[in-house]
N, C-alpha and C positions, 0 to 999 in steps of 0.2 A: 268503532270498527278499526282494527289494525289490519293494514294490508302488508303482507309478508311475501317476499320473493320465494323463500324456501322455508321448510319446517326447521326451525331453530332460531331464525331471525326474530320472530315474535317474542321469544323467551329472552334472548340476549338483550334486546333493546327495550322491551316493554312489559316484561313479566310482572314487575312491581306495579305498574299502572294497571294491568289487567286484573291482578289479584285485588288491589284496592277497590277498583270499580265493581268487581263481582261481590266483594264483601259489603259494599254500600247498596247492593241491590239493583245496580244499573244493568240494563241489557247490554251484554258484551259479545262481540263476535270477532273472528279472525278470518280473513280471506287469504288463502294460500294460492299464489299464482301458479306455482309449480309444486311437485312432490319431492323435489331434490334428488331426482333419480340419476343425475349425472355426477354425483360426488365421487364415484369410484371408477369413472370411465378410463382413467389413466393409472389405475391401481391393480385391479385383479379381474377375474372373469365372472364376478358376481353379476347376474342379469340386472339390467336397469329396473325392471319391474319389481324384483325382489328388494332392491334398495328403496324404491318408492313405497312399497308396502310397509317396510320397516320404519321409514321416516314418518309415514302417516300414523302408524301405531304409536311411535314415540311422541308425536304431537298430541295425540289423545291422552297419553299418560301424563305428559307435562301439563296439559290443560287441566286435567283433574286435580293436580297439585295446586293449581291456581284458582280452582273453583269454577272451571268452565266445563260444561258437559259437551259430549260429542256433537250435539246439535248446534253448538256455537261455532264450529269449525266448518269452513266452506272451502271446497277444493275446485279450482278452476281448470286444472289439467293442462296448463301451458307448458311449452318445452323448456326444461331446465338447461341453462347455459345458452339459450337462444331466444330469450324474450325480445320481442321486436321493439325497436325505437320508432320515434315519429318518422313517417314517410317510408317505413319499411313494410314489407309484406307481412300481414298478420296483425299489424298494430290496430287497425280499425276493429277487427274481430275481438281482440283482447279488450279494447276499450268498451265495446258493447257488452261483453260478458260482465265486466266489473260494474259498469253503469247499471245494468239490470239488477245486480246484487245490491247495489246502493239504494236503488229505488225500493226494493223489497224490505231492506233492513231499516232504511231511513235514519241512519245514525246522526246524532248531533255533533259528534266529533269524529274525525278521521285522522289516523296516524299512518304515515307512509314513509318510505325511505327518502332520505335527503337527496337532492339532485347530485350532490358531490360525494356520494358514499363509496367511491373508489372500487366499485365492482360492476361489471357491465349489466348484469341482471338487476341490480339495485337501481342504477340510473334509469334503466328502461322501466322499472316498476314505478318510479317517481313520475315519469312522463305519462304512463298508462293511468295512474291514479289521478293525476291532475286533469287529464282530458276526460276521464270517466266522471269525475265530480262535475265538471263543466257541462258535460252532455246530459247528465242525469237531472240537472236543474235543482239539485239538492242544495238547500241552504244549511251549511254546516261549517264548523271551525276546522281548519286544516293545520296539522302539525307534522313536522318532519323529525325523523330520528336517524342516527348514524349507527352502523354496525362496523363495517370495515374501515370507515373513515377514522375511527379512533386509533387504528393500527397503522394506516397507510397514508393518511392525508398529510402532505408536507406542511410544516409549521408556517411557511410563508403565505399559505392560502387562508390562514385563520382570520385574516383581516378582510376577507371578501364579504360584501354586503349580505350574501345569502347565508352566511354563518353568524349574522347578527341576530338579535331578538331570541337569544337562547334563555332557557329557564330550567331550573332544577326542580324535580319532584321528589320529596322526601318519601322513600319507600321502606324506611326502617321497620314498620310493622309487618311488611311482606318480604323482608330480605331473606328470611330462612326458607320460605317456600320458593322464592326465586332461585336460590342456590340449589334446592332440590330439583327444580325443573331443569336447570342447566345440567345437573348431574344425569338426569334421565337421558338427555341427548348424548352426553360425552362418554357415558360408560357402556353404551350398547355397541357391540362390535360385530362386523361381518365375519362369519366363521371362516371364509376362504382365505382371508388375509389377516384377521385379527385386529383390523383398524376400525375406528369408529365409523358408523354408517354416515355420519355427517362429514367425514373426512378428517384428516389430521390438521389441527389448527396450529398456527405459528406460536412459538413461546411467547407468553405474556398476553396473548390475544384476549383471554377471558378476564384479565385483571380489571379493566374499567367497568365490567358488568357485575362485579362482586361488591361494588360500593353501595352505600346506603341511600343512593339517589340515582335518578335517571334524568338525562338531559334531553330536552326537546327544543325544536326551533319552530317559531311561528312566523310564517311569511308576512302575515298581516301586522305583526308587531304586538298583538294583543293575546297574551297567554290566558288560559282559563282562570276564572276567579279564584279557584282553589289550588292554583299552582304554587310550587315552592319558591325558593329564592330565584331571583333573576341572575 
């Protein structure tokens, strides 16, 4: 299971992983904590629900490219831009919702945002995921991924212990479909402003995600047996 704060995070960070798992016949699922409805709140008068519907549709389209059916996508409906952190109102409810989904899906591996992923919703998602796994009682491997961290994380922080235990997964066989899935999100624009539903990304943002490998971090220090280079 991949836990994604917004529709597009799962593609940028884990599309290759998802496609390879699906091709291997593994049960794969994505839990979207929000529908990404706040991406145009400072842009135009497009209603938030219209943005949410468009991003859910794009997630389904991108998922199909990767071999995921609509039944593999789960929507938690939490507030975009306002995901709660530990000790904040709404955190316990968010944890309960994710923990229940984990109990139902019983994944052997969970991929969630890294605690240092440089975006408030991503840091909150990491905390929600960690507590939900603990509360669910699920015995599973946990791996972290970066999205905004590749663009915004200061180089001086790369020596932090939480960025150790990195490993690379070779996604060469799935690189073409990953690029198609990224294109699904990037090419769809809101008619009122002509800007992508996912928002305008900074120059060079997508470059790390077009490489033939994906990088993950394993807090336990033990990557999967079929992982790529360390």
